C-alpha positions as CSV (number, residue, x, y, z in Angstrom):
1,M,22.8,2.4,35.6
2,D,23.8,5.4,37.8
3,H,21.0,5.5,40.4
4,K,21.9,9.1,41.2
5,Y,20.3,10.3,38.0
6,I,17.4,7.8,37.6
7,S,14.6,10.1,38.7
8,Q,16.1,13.0,36.7
9,L,16.4,10.8,33.6
10,K,12.7,10.0,33.7
11,Q,11.8,13.7,34.0
12,L,14.2,14.4,31.2
13,R,12.8,11.8,28.9
14,D,9.3,13.2,29.5
15,T,10.5,16.5,28.2
16,I,12.7,15.7,25.2
17,A,13.2,12.7,22.9
18,I,16.5,11.3,24.2
19,G,17.8,7.7,24.7
20,V,18.6,6.3,28.1
21,S,22.4,6.1,27.5
22,E,22.6,9.5,25.9
23,G,20.5,11.0,28.7
24,L,22.7,9.6,31.4
25,Q,25.8,10.8,29.7
26,L,24.5,14.3,29.4
27,L,23.2,14.4,32.9
28,K,26.7,13.4,34.2
29,A,28.3,15.9,31.9
30,H,26.2,18.7,33.4
31,D,26.3,17.2,36.9
32,G,22.5,16.8,37.0
33,N,21.8,20.4,36.0
34,M,18.5,19.8,34.1
35,E,18.2,23.3,32.8
36,A,21.7,23.3,31.3
37,M,21.3,19.8,30.0
38,I,18.0,20.5,28.2
39,S,19.3,23.7,26.7
40,S,22.4,21.9,25.4
41,F,20.4,19.1,23.9
42,K,18.0,21.4,22.2
43,K,20.8,23.4,20.7
44,Q,22.5,20.2,19.4
45,S,19.2,18.9,17.9
46,L,18.5,22.3,16.2
47,D,22.1,22.4,14.8
48,K,21.8,18.8,13.5
49,V,18.5,19.5,11.7
50,L,19.7,22.8,10.2
51,T,22.9,21.3,8.9
52,S,21.2,18.2,7.4
53,T,18.2,20.0,5.8
54,R,19.6,23.5,5.1
55,Q,16.3,25.0,6.1
56,H,15.6,28.2,8.0
57,E,15.4,28.0,11.8
58,S,11.9,29.5,11.7
59,Y,10.7,26.5,9.8
60,V,12.7,23.9,11.8
61,L,12.2,25.1,15.3
62,P,8.4,24.6,15.5
63,L,8.7,21.1,14.2
64,L,11.4,20.3,16.8
65,E,9.2,21.7,19.6
66,Q,6.2,19.7,18.4
67,H,8.3,16.4,18.4
68,Q,10.3,16.9,21.6
69,Y,13.5,17.7,19.8
70,D,13.6,14.3,18.1
71,S,16.1,15.4,15.4
72,S,16.1,12.2,13.4
73,R,12.3,12.2,13.2
74,V,12.2,15.8,12.2
75,I,14.9,15.4,9.5
76,E,12.9,12.6,7.9
77,M,9.7,14.6,8.1
78,I,11.3,17.6,6.4
79,E,13.0,15.5,3.7
80,D,9.7,13.8,3.0
81,Q,7.8,17.1,2.8
82,L,10.3,18.9,0.6
83,S,11.8,15.9,-1.3
84,L,15.3,16.7,0.0
85,V,18.5,14.8,-0.9
86,Q,21.5,16.0,1.1
87,G,19.6,19.2,1.9
88,A,18.8,20.0,-1.7
89,E,15.2,19.9,-3.1
90,V,14.9,17.4,-6.0
91,P,12.1,15.9,-8.1
92,S,10.0,13.4,-6.1
93,T,11.0,10.5,-8.3
94,L,14.7,11.2,-7.6
95,Y,13.9,11.5,-3.9
96,Y,12.3,8.1,-3.8
97,L,15.1,6.5,-5.8
98,H,17.6,7.9,-3.3
99,K,15.6,7.2,-0.1
100,F,14.7,3.6,-1.0
101,R,17.9,2.8,-2.8
102,N,18.3,-0.3,-0.6
103,D,14.6,-1.3,-1.0
104,K,14.0,-1.1,-4.7
105,S,10.5,-2.6,-4.5
106,M,9.4,0.2,-2.2
107,A,11.0,2.8,-4.5
108,V,9.1,1.7,-7.6
109,T,5.9,1.3,-5.6
110,K,6.2,4.9,-4.3
111,I,7.0,6.2,-7.7
112,A,4.0,4.4,-9.2
113,E,1.7,5.8,-6.4
114,L,3.1,9.3,-7.3
115,I,2.2,8.8,-11.0
116,I,-1.3,7.5,-10.1
117,H,-1.8,10.5,-7.9
118,N,-0.5,13.1,-10.3
119,N,-2.5,11.7,-13.2
120,K,-5.6,11.2,-11.0
121,L,-6.1,7.7,-12.3
122,E,-9.4,6.2,-11.3
123,R,-9.8,2.5,-10.6
124,M,-12.6,0.5,-12.0
125,R,-15.1,-0.8,-9.6
126,P,-14.3,-4.5,-8.8
127,F,-16.7,-6.9,-10.3
128,A,-16.4,-9.3,-7.4
129,V,-15.4,-8.9,-3.7
130,N,-11.8,-10.2,-4.3
131,A,-11.4,-8.9,-7.8
132,F,-8.3,-6.8,-8.4
133,P,-9.3,-3.3,-9.6
134,W,-7.5,-2.1,-12.8
135,F,-7.5,1.4,-14.2
136,Y,-9.8,2.5,-17.0
137,A,-8.2,1.9,-20.4
138,A,-8.8,5.5,-21.6
139,E,-6.9,6.9,-18.6
140,M,-4.0,4.5,-19.1
141,A,-3.9,5.5,-22.7
142,G,-3.3,9.1,-21.6
143,L,-0.1,8.3,-19.8
144,N,3.2,8.9,-21.4
145,A,5.3,5.8,-22.3
146,Y,7.4,6.0,-19.2
147,D,4.6,6.4,-16.7
148,L,2.6,3.6,-18.5
149,C,5.6,1.3,-18.1
150,V,5.9,1.9,-14.3
151,V,2.2,1.8,-13.5
152,S,1.3,-1.3,-15.6
153,L,4.2,-3.4,-14.3
154,T,3.8,-2.4,-10.6
155,E,0.0,-3.1,-10.9
156,W,0.8,-6.5,-12.5
157,L,3.2,-7.4,-9.8
158,D,0.7,-6.4,-7.1
159,Y,-1.8,-8.7,-8.7
160,E,0.8,-11.5,-9.0
161,E,1.4,-11.2,-5.2
162,Q,-2.3,-12.0,-4.6
163,E,-3.2,-14.5,-7.3
164,P,-1.7,-17.8,-8.7
165,F,0.4,-17.7,-11.8
166,S,-2.4,-19.4,-13.7
167,S,-4.6,-16.4,-13.2
168,V,-1.9,-13.7,-13.5
169,I,-0.9,-14.7,-17.1
170,H,-4.4,-13.6,-18.3
171,Y,-4.1,-10.1,-16.7
172,N,-3.3,-7.5,-19.3
173,T,-0.8,-9.9,-20.9
174,D,-0.1,-7.9,-24.0
175,L,0.5,-4.6,-22.2
176,V,2.8,-6.0,-19.5
177,T,4.8,-8.2,-21.8
178,R,5.5,-5.1,-24.0
179,Q,6.8,-3.3,-20.9
180,M,8.9,-6.3,-19.9
181,E,10.6,-6.1,-23.3
182,L,11.0,-2.4,-22.9
183,I,13.0,-2.7,-19.7
184,G,15.2,-5.4,-21.1
185,L,13.5,-8.6,-20.1
186,P,12.4,-10.2,-23.4
187,E,12.9,-13.8,-22.0
188,L,10.5,-13.1,-19.1
189,A,8.0,-11.7,-21.5
190,R,8.3,-14.8,-23.7
191,D,7.7,-17.0,-20.7
192,I,4.5,-15.1,-19.9
193,C,3.3,-15.2,-23.5
194,C,4.1,-18.9,-23.8
195,S,2.2,-19.7,-20.6
196,A,-0.8,-17.6,-21.7
197,A,-0.9,-19.4,-25.1
198,I,-0.8,-22.8,-23.4
199,A,-3.5,-21.7,-21.0
200,W,-5.7,-20.5,-23.9
201,R,-5.3,-23.8,-25.7
202,K,-6.2,-25.8,-22.5
203,N,-9.2,-23.6,-21.9
204,K,-10.4,-24.0,-25.4
205,S,-10.2,-27.8,-25.2
206,T,-12.1,-28.0,-21.9
207,K,-15.8,-28.1,-21.8
208,K,-17.5,-24.9,-20.9
209,G,-18.4,-24.7,-17.2
210,K,-16.0,-27.4,-16.2
211,L,-13.0,-25.1,-15.5
212,T,-12.7,-23.7,-12.0
213,G,-9.8,-21.9,-10.4
214,T,-8.5,-25.2,-8.9
215,T,-9.0,-27.3,-12.0
216,R,-7.5,-24.6,-14.2
217,T,-4.3,-24.6,-12.1
218,S,-4.1,-28.4,-12.2
219,L,-4.8,-28.5,-15.9
220,Y,-2.0,-25.9,-16.7
221,H,0.5,-27.5,-14.4
222,N,0.1,-30.9,-16.2
223,D,1.8,-29.2,-19.2
224,K,5.6,-29.6,-19.1
225,K,6.3,-26.3,-21.0
226,F,4.0,-24.4,-18.7
227,R,5.8,-25.8,-15.6
228,E,9.2,-24.8,-17.2
229,A,8.0,-21.3,-17.9
230,L,6.6,-20.9,-14.4
231,K,9.9,-22.2,-12.9
232,R,11.9,-19.6,-15.0
233,F,9.5,-16.8,-14.0
234,S,9.7,-17.7,-10.3
235,K,13.5,-17.7,-10.5
236,N,13.7,-14.4,-12.4
237,K,10.8,-12.4,-11.0
238,V,13.2,-10.3,-8.8
239,L,14.7,-9.0,-12.0
240,L,11.5,-7.2,-12.8
241,I,11.9,-4.8,-9.8
242,E,15.6,-4.4,-10.4
243,H,15.2,-3.6,-14.1
244,L,12.2,-1.3,-13.5
245,Y,14.3,0.6,-10.9
246,D,17.2,0.9,-13.3
247,Y,14.8,2.0,-16.1
248,I,13.4,4.8,-13.9
249,S,16.9,5.8,-12.9
250,A,18.0,6.0,-16.5
251,N,15.0,8.1,-17.5
252,Q,14.7,10.5,-14.6
253,A,14.1,13.4,-16.8
254,H,10.8,12.0,-18.0
255,F,9.4,11.6,-14.4
256,S,8.1,14.3,-12.1
């Protein structure tokens, strides 16, 4: 590090959001002239944000001043606020598909949250401390087929992340398996239905009051077909997110 500019670099970084290497380079380029360097950096940052977002300077400049001319941060903020893709305002769903195209799980989660917010869906009060809160059936029935598919599958996947497979197969089974078939995963839907049917038979043959969470899991796993279905599900679960992302992409016109 050039010790000639160390004290100036600290002062500079207290004023604007600039990295160490870039700060040293600009200080050298302006021979330590702080005023000239700061002016140059601010202009570069403003030009970068204006080019990327295509917004008016009157909108961009206050945000840059608020965030020490951190152009990358301000660009992301503006894109989030206005749902911008390459400077053009697009529907929120398309924005999330684009922004999280390399993280499809996050994309479908954000889109599901958007649907829940736009439709003001209200969750039921959990009947136990650790119970997973579902939405009221009447409100779910009010969703169009596309929104229903996204919300029901993302909620089911959230539940699956928290609970064992032996519990998940009882969670709105008919609804979620219909949606799995809709997005092109009939085999996965059959595995869920098969597992649920096995569980129902096992439950029916067990004395009332004798079945706890632990014994239920053990009982189900003793069944070969149940184990095979669980194995296939575990292997192919990632397809749920991929197919749901593709389903949303193919039906963008039906989402806000």
